[in-house]
All heavy atoms as an XYZ file, in Angstrom:
726
protein
N       0.818     -1.195      0.000
C       0.000      0.000      0.000
C       0.861      1.258      0.000
O       0.587      2.194     -0.731
C      -0.928     -0.028      1.211
C      -1.599      1.281      1.459
S      -3.337      1.092      1.556
C      -3.782      2.767      1.869
N       1.894      1.271      0.853
C       2.764      2.443      0.902
C       3.482      2.635     -0.425
O       3.681      3.768     -0.858
C       3.763      2.305      2.043
N       3.864      1.524     -1.068
C       4.530      1.641     -2.359
C       3.585      2.192     -3.414
O       3.996      2.969     -4.276
C       5.080      0.287     -2.802
C       6.242     -0.169     -1.914
O       6.943      0.703     -1.371
O       6.435     -1.385     -1.783
N       2.308      1.801     -3.347
C       1.328      2.345     -4.279
C       1.143      3.841     -4.044
O       1.100      4.613     -5.000
C      -0.023      1.644     -4.106
C      -0.082      0.258     -4.666
C      -1.456     -0.375     -4.456
O      -2.447      0.365     -4.348
O      -1.513     -1.604     -4.399
N       1.038      4.233     -2.791
C       0.886      5.647     -2.460
C       2.098      6.437     -2.914
O       1.963      7.524     -3.478
C       0.693      5.812     -0.935
O      -0.391      4.995     -0.513
C       0.419      7.256     -0.574
N       3.274      5.872     -2.684
C       4.507      6.537     -3.109
C       4.533      6.700     -4.622
O       4.846      7.780     -5.133
C       5.717      5.732     -2.638
C       7.041      6.328     -3.045
C       8.215      5.467     -2.635
O       8.064      4.602     -1.748
O       9.295      5.652     -3.224
N       4.175      5.658     -5.337
C       4.178      5.718     -6.796
C       3.152      6.731     -7.300
O       3.427      7.499     -8.224
C       3.892      4.325     -7.386
C       4.026      4.258     -8.883
C       5.429      4.581     -9.367
O       6.415      4.341     -8.676
N       5.527      5.144    -10.544
N       1.972      6.744     -6.687
C       0.943      7.706     -7.091
C       1.399      9.134     -6.839
O       1.186     10.015     -7.688
C      -0.362      7.440     -6.337
C      -1.073      6.185     -6.767
C      -2.265      5.859     -5.873
O      -2.448      6.457     -4.818
N      -3.060      4.887     -6.300
N       2.038      9.357     -5.709
C       2.544     10.702     -5.415
C       3.626     11.111     -6.403
O       3.647     12.249     -6.873
C       3.081     10.770     -3.988
C       2.061     10.989     -2.894
C       2.702     10.824     -1.520
C       1.432     12.355     -3.011
N       4.521     10.181     -6.718
C       5.586     10.496     -7.678
C       5.007     10.851     -9.051
O       5.451     11.802     -9.694
C       6.557      9.325     -7.806
C       7.451      9.145     -6.606
C       8.466      8.022     -6.836
N       9.214      7.720     -5.659
C      10.291      8.396     -5.239
N      10.701      9.435     -5.924
N      10.923      8.026     -4.140
N       4.000     10.090     -9.480
C       3.371     10.367    -10.769
C       2.635     11.704    -10.749
O       2.707     12.485    -11.704
C       2.415      9.243    -11.148
C       3.115      7.946    -11.499
C       2.169      6.769    -11.637
O       0.939      6.951    -11.477
O       2.666      5.658    -11.904
N       1.951     11.971     -9.657
C       1.215     13.223     -9.522
C       2.171     14.411     -9.538
O       1.921     15.423    -10.193
C       0.409     13.209     -8.225
C      -0.564     14.333     -8.069
C      -1.266     14.200     -6.717
C      -2.749     14.221     -6.903
N      -3.470     14.167     -5.626
N       3.288     14.284     -8.809
C       4.290     15.351     -8.762
C       4.883     15.590    -10.140
O       5.046     16.736    -10.567
C       5.383     15.018     -7.722
C       4.807     15.146     -6.313
C       6.607     15.900     -7.890
C       5.699     14.606     -5.217
N       5.178     14.515    -10.854
C       5.746     14.659    -12.194
C       4.774     15.369    -13.131
O       5.177     16.260    -13.897
C       6.124     13.290    -12.756
N       3.503     15.006    -13.074
C       2.526     15.660    -13.953
C       2.319     17.114    -13.556
O       2.159     17.978    -14.419
C       1.201     14.901    -13.950
O       0.567     15.018    -12.702
N       2.335     17.405    -12.249
C       2.194     18.784    -11.812
C       3.389     19.630    -12.242
O       3.219     20.775    -12.675
C       2.032     18.854    -10.292
C       0.676     18.391     -9.818
C       0.575     18.328     -8.311
O       1.544     18.032     -7.617
N      -0.623     18.592     -7.805
N       4.596     19.066    -12.145
C       5.783     19.800    -12.589
C       5.721     20.070    -14.089
O       6.087     21.158    -14.549
C       7.057     19.020    -12.253
C       7.439     19.103    -10.802
C       8.739     18.377    -10.526
C       9.149     18.512     -9.084
N      10.430     17.858     -8.796
N       5.247     19.089    -14.845
C       5.133     19.279    -16.295
C       4.112     20.357    -16.623
O       4.352     21.190    -17.507
C       4.748     17.964    -16.961
N       2.981     20.357    -15.924
C       1.969     21.366    -16.218
C       2.437     22.757    -15.809
O       2.154     23.740    -16.501
C       0.643     21.025    -15.536
O       0.761     21.098    -14.143
N       3.178     22.874    -14.726
C       3.713     24.176    -14.316
C       4.782     24.640    -15.294
O       4.864     25.830    -15.622
C       4.251     24.115    -12.870
C       3.080     23.977    -11.888
C       5.079     25.346    -12.534
C       3.490     23.759    -10.454
N       5.591     23.711    -15.786
C       6.647     24.076    -16.739
C       6.059     24.589    -18.046
O       6.680     25.417    -18.729
C       7.547     22.877    -17.008
N       4.876     24.129    -18.407
C       4.248     24.568    -19.654
C       3.557     25.924    -19.536
O       3.158     26.496    -20.542
C       3.231     23.522    -20.130
C       3.903     22.253    -20.589
O       5.044     22.267    -21.034
N       3.204     21.145    -20.466
N       3.399     26.425    -18.318
C       2.774     27.732    -18.126
C       3.765     28.845    -18.461
O       4.983     28.654    -18.350
C       2.308     27.884    -16.674
C       1.180     26.970    -16.214
C       0.945     27.172    -14.723
C      -0.083     27.254    -16.983
N       3.258     30.013    -18.835
C       4.176     31.135    -19.056
C       4.844     31.552    -17.745
O       4.345     31.246    -16.656
C       3.270     32.245    -19.596
C       1.884     31.821    -19.360
C       1.882     30.347    -19.117
N       5.939     32.270    -17.862
C       6.687     32.695    -16.683
C       5.816     33.602    -15.816
O       4.974     34.352    -16.316
C       7.950     33.427    -17.098
N       6.022     33.522    -14.517
C       5.226     34.312    -13.585
C       5.384     35.807    -13.854
O       4.401     36.554    -13.795
C       5.616     33.975    -12.152
C       4.836     34.685    -11.049
C       3.346     34.378    -11.174
C       5.351     34.305     -9.687
N       6.591     36.247    -14.165
C       6.807     37.682    -14.412
C       5.992     38.166    -15.606
O       5.434     39.266    -15.584
C       8.289     37.971    -14.618
O       8.789     37.207    -15.697
N       5.878     37.345    -16.647
C       5.087     37.761    -17.807
C       3.591     37.775    -17.490
O       2.853     38.642    -17.963
C       5.360     36.859    -19.012
O       4.894     35.547    -18.767
N       3.135     36.838    -16.651
C       1.726     36.827    -16.243
C       1.417     38.084    -15.431
O       0.403     38.755    -15.663
C       1.393     35.568    -15.411
C       1.504     34.310    -16.263
C      -0.016     35.664    -14.829
C       1.322     33.024    -15.478
N       2.302     38.443    -14.516
C       2.087     39.616    -13.673
C       2.108     40.882    -14.515
O       1.282     41.785    -14.335
C       3.137     39.670    -12.538
C       3.070     40.990    -11.789
C       2.931     38.508    -11.582
N       3.051     40.965    -15.470
C       3.118     42.149    -16.346
C       1.852     42.311    -17.162
O       1.343     43.413    -17.325
C       4.319     42.036    -17.283
C       5.547     42.769    -16.840
C       6.555     42.937    -17.971
N       6.721     41.749    -18.802
C       7.635     40.800    -18.612
N       8.470     40.894    -17.606
N       7.720     39.773    -19.427
N       1.339     41.205    -17.689
C       0.193     41.264    -18.592
C      -1.137     41.415    -17.853
O      -2.010     42.147    -18.312
C       0.150     40.019    -19.473
C       1.304     39.920    -20.446
C       1.341     38.592    -21.171
O       0.385     37.814    -21.048
O       2.344     38.335    -21.854
N      -1.314     40.708    -16.757
C      -2.635     40.670    -16.134
C      -2.672     41.237    -14.724
O      -3.751     41.424    -14.181
C      -3.158     39.215    -16.087
O      -2.255     38.425    -15.320
C      -3.304     38.652    -17.474
N      -1.546     41.458    -14.104
C      -1.526     41.995    -12.751
C      -1.284     40.914    -11.706
O      -1.474     39.727    -11.975
N      -0.913     41.369    -10.520
C      -0.537     40.443     -9.457
C      -1.734     39.686     -8.887
O      -1.618     38.534     -8.483
C       0.178     41.207     -8.343
C       0.845     40.389     -7.252
C       1.874     39.440     -7.858
C       1.494     41.273     -6.229
N      -2.902     40.306     -8.877
C      -4.069     39.651     -8.284
C      -5.015     39.072     -9.338
O      -6.186     38.849     -9.070
C      -4.821     40.639     -7.396
O      -5.270     41.725     -8.176
N      -4.487     38.785    -10.502
C      -5.317     38.230    -11.576
C      -5.633     36.763    -11.316
O      -4.923     36.083    -10.570
C      -4.599     38.371    -12.921
O      -3.495     37.500    -12.953
N      -6.689     36.247    -11.932
C      -7.010     34.819    -11.774
C      -5.896     33.897    -12.278
O      -5.680     32.827    -11.708
C      -8.277     34.646    -12.616
C      -8.853     36.010    -12.756
C      -7.711     36.966    -12.679
N      -5.177     34.321    -13.309
C      -4.087     33.497    -13.831
C      -2.962     33.355    -12.810
O      -2.400     32.282    -12.625
C      -3.522     34.083    -15.139
C      -4.475     34.028    -16.309
C      -5.422     35.237    -16.370
O      -5.331     36.132    -15.494
O      -6.259     35.266    -17.282
N      -2.641     34.471    -12.141
C      -1.590     34.442    -11.121
C      -2.022     33.569     -9.943
O      -1.246     32.765     -9.425
C      -1.276     35.872    -10.630
O      -0.965     36.687    -11.755
C      -0.108     35.877     -9.681
N      -3.278     33.716     -9.538
C      -3.786     32.913     -8.426
C      -3.826     31.434     -8.791
O      -3.525     30.576     -7.954
C      -5.176     33.402     -8.027
C      -5.144     34.767     -7.369
C      -6.534     35.246     -7.024
C      -6.478     36.623     -6.409
N      -7.815     37.157     -6.112
N      -4.184     31.122    -10.032
C      -4.219     29.729    -10.462
C      -2.822     29.124    -10.448
O      -2.626     27.977    -10.024
C      -4.826     29.629    -11.857
N      -1.830     29.899    -10.911
C      -0.448     29.408    -10.898
C       0.024     29.189     -9.468
O       0.664     28.182     -9.160
C       0.466     30.386    -11.626
C       1.899     29.899    -11.717
C       2.774     30.927    -12.398
N       4.138     30.495    -12.446
C       4.709     29.867    -13.451
N       4.014     29.610    -14.540
N       5.970     29.499    -13.403
N      -0.301     30.122     -8.577
C       0.093     29.990     -7.174
C      -0.563     28.752     -6.554
O       0.067     28.033     -5.769
C      -0.287     31.241     -6.398
N      -1.809     28.488     -6.911
C      -2.504     27.315     -6.385
C      -1.830     26.030     -6.870
O      -1.652     25.088     -6.102
C      -3.965     27.336     -6.818
C      -4.780     26.217     -6.253
C      -6.229     26.290     -6.695
C      -6.987     25.096     -6.162
N      -8.352     25.044     -6.643
N      -1.434     25.995     -8.139
C      -0.734     24.821     -8.677
C       0.590     24.589     -7.948
O       0.941     23.449     -7.611
C      -0.481     24.981    -10.173
C      -1.678     24.842    -11.095
C      -1.279     25.194    -12.525
C      -2.241     23.444    -11.048
N       1.308     25.675     -7.716
C       2.601     25.556     -7.028
C       2.399     25.083     -5.595
O       3.155     24.252     -5.088
C       3.359     26.904     -7.087
C       3.771     27.196     -8.532
C       4.568     26.901     -6.162
C       4.323     28.577     -8.760
N       1.367     25.579     -4.917
C       1.091     25.133     -3.548
C       0.717     23.658     -3.519
O       1.198     22.907     -2.661
C      -0.037     25.962     -2.935
C      -0.312     25.527     -1.490
C      -1.331     26.356     -0.826
C      -1.612     25.976      0.599
N      -1.326     24.653      1.044
N      -0.112     23.210     -4.458
C      -0.478     21.796     -4.514
C       0.753     20.931     -4.756
O       0.903     19.865     -4.153
C      -1.515     21.555     -5.602
C      -2.891     22.110     -5.279
C      -3.866     21.997     -6.435
O      -3.492     21.474     -7.511
O      -5.004     22.449     -6.270
N       1.634     21.388     -5.637
C       2.875     20.658     -5.910
C       3.732     20.565     -4.652
O       4.209     19.479     -4.299
C       3.662     21.329     -7.040
C       5.064     20.793     -7.301
C       5.016     19.343     -7.742
C       5.781     21.648     -8.323
N       3.902     21.677     -3.950
C       4.747     21.642     -2.753
C       4.112     20.791     -1.653
O       4.821     20.101     -0.920
C       5.027     23.059     -2.246
O       3.842     23.673     -1.805
N       2.784     20.806     -1.546
C       2.111     19.936     -0.571
C       2.338     18.465     -0.896
O       2.601     17.651      0.000
C       0.612     20.230     -0.523
C       0.278     21.565      0.121
O       1.169     22.160      0.771
O      -0.873     22.027     -0.049
N       2.248     18.108     -2.168
C       2.476     16.715     -2.568
C       3.929     16.310     -2.361
O       4.209     15.179     -1.956
C       2.054     16.495     -4.018
C       0.551     16.483     -4.170
O      -0.182     16.145     -3.258
N       0.072     16.868     -5.335
N       4.860     17.217     -2.647
C       6.266     16.909     -2.416
C       6.539     16.696     -0.928
O       7.276     15.791     -0.548
C       7.156     18.021     -2.968
C       7.246     18.021     -4.472
C       8.075     19.163     -5.017
O       8.154     20.226     -4.359
O       8.642     18.993     -6.112
N       5.923     17.527     -0.086
C       6.091     17.363      1.356
C       5.494     16.040      1.832
O       6.087     15.335      2.649
C       5.431     18.527      2.094
C       5.590     18.447      3.595
C       4.935     19.596      4.320
O       4.163     20.347      3.708
O       5.195     19.722      5.525
N       4.343     15.683      1.305
C       3.709     14.421      1.670
C       4.590     13.239      1.272
O       4.740     12.276      2.026
C       2.342     14.322      0.996
C       1.489     13.190      1.484
C       0.099     13.212      0.860
O      -0.238     14.085      0.078
N      -0.696     12.215      1.183
N       5.215     13.306      0.096
C       6.125     12.252     -0.342
C       7.344     12.175      0.565
O       7.772     11.083      0.958
C       6.546     12.480     -1.798
C       7.539     11.477     -2.370
C       6.948     10.075     -2.392
C       7.985     11.896     -3.757
N       7.899     13.323      0.922
C       9.062     13.334      1.810
C       8.723     12.721      3.170
O       9.515     11.966      3.731
C       9.576     14.764      1.990
C      10.272     15.322      0.769
C      10.673     16.777      0.946
O      10.708     17.262      2.094
O      10.940     17.430     -0.071
N       7.556     13.050      3.695
C       7.143     12.479      4.983
C       6.955     10.972      4.885
O       7.326     10.230      5.800
C       5.861     13.146      5.468
C       6.002     14.593      5.922
C       4.629     15.196      6.212
C       6.892     14.698      7.146
N       6.377     10.516      3.781
C       6.197      9.080      3.574
C       7.542      8.365      3.516
O       7.750      7.338      4.167
C       5.400      8.831      2.286
C       5.175      7.378      1.899
C       4.248      6.698      2.897
C       4.593      7.298      0.505
N       8.477      8.921      2.754
C       9.803      8.312      2.636
C      10.542      8.335      3.974
O      11.217      7.363      4.341
C      10.619      9.034      1.564
C      10.104      8.886      0.131
C      10.924      9.755     -0.815
C      10.114      7.441     -0.313
N      10.409      9.432      4.716
C      11.083      9.523      6.006
C      10.498      8.529      7.004
O      11.230      7.904      7.766
C      10.982     10.947      6.557
C      11.707     11.161      7.863
C      13.211     10.998      7.792
O      13.777     10.903      6.685
O      13.838     10.950      8.861
N       9.185      8.349      6.993
C       8.591      7.385      7.916
C       9.027      5.965      7.566
O       9.258      5.139      8.462
C       7.070      7.503      7.925
O       6.530      7.154      6.678
N       9.172      5.660      6.269
C       9.681      4.344      5.867
C      11.127      4.161      6.318
O      11.511      3.094      6.788
C       9.578      4.181      4.348
C       8.157      3.981      3.865
C       8.036      4.040      2.368
C       8.689      2.890      1.676
N       8.443      2.890      0.211
N      11.923      5.231      6.209
C      13.324      5.165      6.618
C      13.429      4.942      8.125
O      14.190      4.087      8.590
C      14.058      6.449      6.227
C      15.565      6.395      6.509
C      16.200      7.764      6.440
N      15.777      8.624      7.522
C      16.268      8.579      8.764
N      17.179      7.693      9.091
N      15.843      9.416      9.691
N      12.644      5.667      8.891
C      12.677      5.528     10.348
C      12.233      4.129     10.759
O      12.835      3.512     11.644
C      11.801      6.617     11.012
C      11.577      6.324     12.484
C      12.430      7.982     10.840
N      11.195      3.615     10.116
C      10.724      2.264     10.441
C      11.817      1.228     10.166
O      12.004      0.287     10.951
C       9.470      1.943      9.642
N      12.563      1.407      9.082
C      13.641      0.479      8.762
C      14.759      0.558      9.799
O      15.299     -0.466     10.230
C      14.185      0.769      7.370
N      15.096      1.768     10.215
C      16.156      1.945     11.212
C      15.732      1.354     12.551
O      16.526      0.687     13.230
C      16.522      3.444     11.353
C      17.407      3.684     12.562
C      17.195      3.942     10.089
N      14.490      1.557     12.951
C      13.999      0.999     14.213
C      14.018     -0.529     14.159
O      14.393     -1.195     15.128
C      12.576      1.537     14.527
C      11.923      0.748     15.653
C      12.634      3.014     14.868
N      13.652     -1.087     13.013
C      13.668     -2.539     12.855
C      15.094     -3.091     12.993
O      15.317     -4.077     13.689
C      13.073     -2.906     11.502
S      12.952     -4.673     11.216
N      16.044     -2.425     12.358
C      17.448     -2.852     12.450
C      17.943     -2.717     13.884
O      18.633     -3.602     14.404
C      18.329     -2.043     11.478
C      17.993     -2.430     10.041
C      19.801     -2.257     11.762
C      18.652     -1.558      8.997
N      17.588     -1.611     14.542
C      17.988     -1.404     15.940
C      17.435     -2.509     16.828
O      18.135     -3.038     17.693
C      17.504     -0.031     16.425
C      17.744      0.258     17.885
C      19.207      0.435     18.237
O      20.048      0.651     17.374
N      19.521      0.319     19.515
N      16.166     -2.866     16.626
C      15.574     -3.941     17.434
C      16.223     -5.294     17.153
O      16.331     -6.130     18.050
C      14.061     -4.033     17.190
C      13.291     -2.918     17.869
O      13.871     -2.245     18.753
O      12.115     -2.716     17.515
N      16.661     -5.522     15.916
C      17.344     -6.776     15.590
C      18.726     -6.839     16.241
O      19.124     -7.870     16.766
C      17.479     -6.928     14.078
C      16.199     -7.272     13.370
C      16.375     -7.348     11.863
O      17.527     -7.264     11.374
O      15.359     -7.469     11.173
N      19.445     -5.720     16.178
C      20.799     -5.695     16.740
C      20.793     -5.657     18.266
O      21.659     -6.246     18.913
C      21.570     -4.486     16.196
C      21.878     -4.511     14.699
C      22.537     -3.206     14.287
C      22.763     -5.691     14.353
N      19.846     -4.947     18.832
C      19.773     -4.776     20.279
C      18.337     -5.029     20.733
O      17.582     -4.089     20.962
C      20.205     -3.359     20.677
C      21.517     -2.958     20.103
N      22.716     -3.422     20.596
C      21.834     -2.161     19.054
C      23.700     -2.910     19.894
N      23.198     -2.133     18.946
N      17.963     -6.290     20.858
C      16.579     -6.585     21.255
C      16.288     -6.050     22.651
O      17.162     -6.064     23.523
C      16.502     -8.110     21.222
C      17.888     -8.595     21.160
C      18.763     -7.485     20.703
N      15.069     -5.568     22.853
C      14.725     -5.039     24.179
C      14.695     -6.158     25.218
O      14.254     -7.265     24.942
C      13.336     -4.430     23.978
C      12.810     -5.057     22.731
C      13.987     -5.455     21.900
N      15.187     -5.844     26.404
C      15.234     -6.824     27.481
C      13.886     -6.937     28.191
O      13.447     -8.009     28.536
C      16.315     -6.434     28.499
C      17.699     -6.323     27.899
C      18.191     -7.641     27.314
O      17.991     -8.694     27.890
N      18.833     -7.572     26.162
N      13.254     -5.795     28.408
C      11.980     -5.748     29.126
C      11.006     -4.855     28.375
O      11.402     -4.003     27.586
C      12.168     -5.181     30.536
C      13.117     -6.011     31.360
O      13.123     -7.227     31.256
N      13.921     -5.352     32.179
N       9.740     -5.037     28.682
C       8.739     -4.120     28.158
C       7.631     -3.980     29.192
O       7.362     -4.897     29.973
C       8.174     -4.625     26.839
O       7.471     -5.819     27.021
N       7.027     -2.808     29.207
C       5.930     -2.554     30.124
C       4.988     -1.541     29.482
O       5.373     -0.814     28.566
C       6.434     -2.049     31.467
C       7.245     -0.769     31.375
C       7.882     -0.390     32.695
O       8.703     -1.162     33.204
O       7.543      0.692     33.202
N       3.764     -1.497     29.967
C       2.782     -0.569     29.427
C       2.877      0.768     30.160
O       2.950      0.813     31.387
C       1.364     -1.129     29.562
C       1.147     -2.343     28.671
O       1.854     -2.452     27.651
O       0.287     -3.174     28.996
N       2.836      1.834     29.385
C       2.862      3.176     29.948
C       1.490      3.469     30.556
O       0.469      3.296     29.891
C       3.183      4.192     28.866
S       3.080      5.907     29.416
N       1.448      3.924     31.799
C       0.142      4.196     32.416
C      -0.550      5.425     31.844
O      -1.753      5.578     31.981
C       0.490      4.407     33.890
C       1.921      4.793     33.907
C       2.552      4.132     32.717
N       0.189      6.274     31.172
C      -0.396      7.501     30.624
C      -0.926      7.278     29.219
O      -2.090      7.536     28.926
C       0.634      8.645     30.638
C       1.031      8.956     32.079
C       0.076      9.889     29.948
C       2.174      9.907     32.216
N      -0.068      6.786     28.311
C      -0.475      6.642     26.909
C      -0.876      5.216     26.545
O      -1.357      4.973     25.443
C       0.635      7.114     25.981
S       2.137      6.116     26.058
N      -0.656      4.269     27.451
C      -1.030      2.861     27.271
C      -0.282      2.167     26.130
O      -0.683      1.127     25.653
C      -2.537      2.720     27.060
C      -3.413      3.281     28.184
C      -4.871      3.160     27.815
C      -3.120      2.577     29.498
N       0.839      2.757     25.692
C       1.683      2.102     24.703
C       2.685      1.203     25.417
O       3.062      1.462     26.556
C       2.426      3.139     23.858
C       1.537      3.890     22.908
C       2.346      4.781     21.989
O       3.570      4.559     21.841
O       1.746      5.692     21.416
N       3.128      0.181     24.718
C       4.139     -0.703     25.269
C       5.504     -0.057     25.079
O       5.885      0.308     23.975
C       4.101     -2.071     24.585
O       2.799     -2.622     24.767
C       5.148     -2.995     25.164
N       6.237      0.084     26.171
C       7.555      0.685     26.144
C       8.582     -0.424     26.284
O       8.538     -1.224     27.228
C       7.717      1.704     27.286
C       6.662      2.791     27.161
C       9.125      2.301     27.303
C       6.609      3.739     28.354
N       9.506     -0.469     25.323
C      10.560     -1.493     25.349
C      11.833     -0.848     25.884
O      12.231      0.229     25.473
C      10.809     -2.027     23.944
C       9.599     -2.663     23.318
C       9.879     -3.041     21.883
C       8.646     -3.561     21.207
N       8.891     -3.822     19.789
N      12.480     -1.549     26.808
C      13.777     -1.057     27.331
C      14.650     -2.203     27.741
O      14.309     -3.322     27.808
C      13.577     -0.065     28.474
C      12.695     -0.551     29.583
N      13.163     -1.273     30.624
C      11.353     -0.413     29.773
C      12.162     -1.538     31.448
N      11.045     -1.043     30.952
């Protein structure tokens, strides 16, 4: 599932980058239509969506990396004891 999500995000990011690259330069849009024009706002919205998707992909990749490191750490140094936290009710390994 995570690999599917990662692949979908990568494809979405690639298509968004291609569509932004095909737009005219921001300076020419501002010169022709003004800073608060619908074209400028549409371009800004596309860029925000792209950056949100890139951030989501980075978070997904980082969580996969952390999970792999934790797994390796547990293999190399297995926890000796574990107990339940009375506050959050999670199992704490030590």
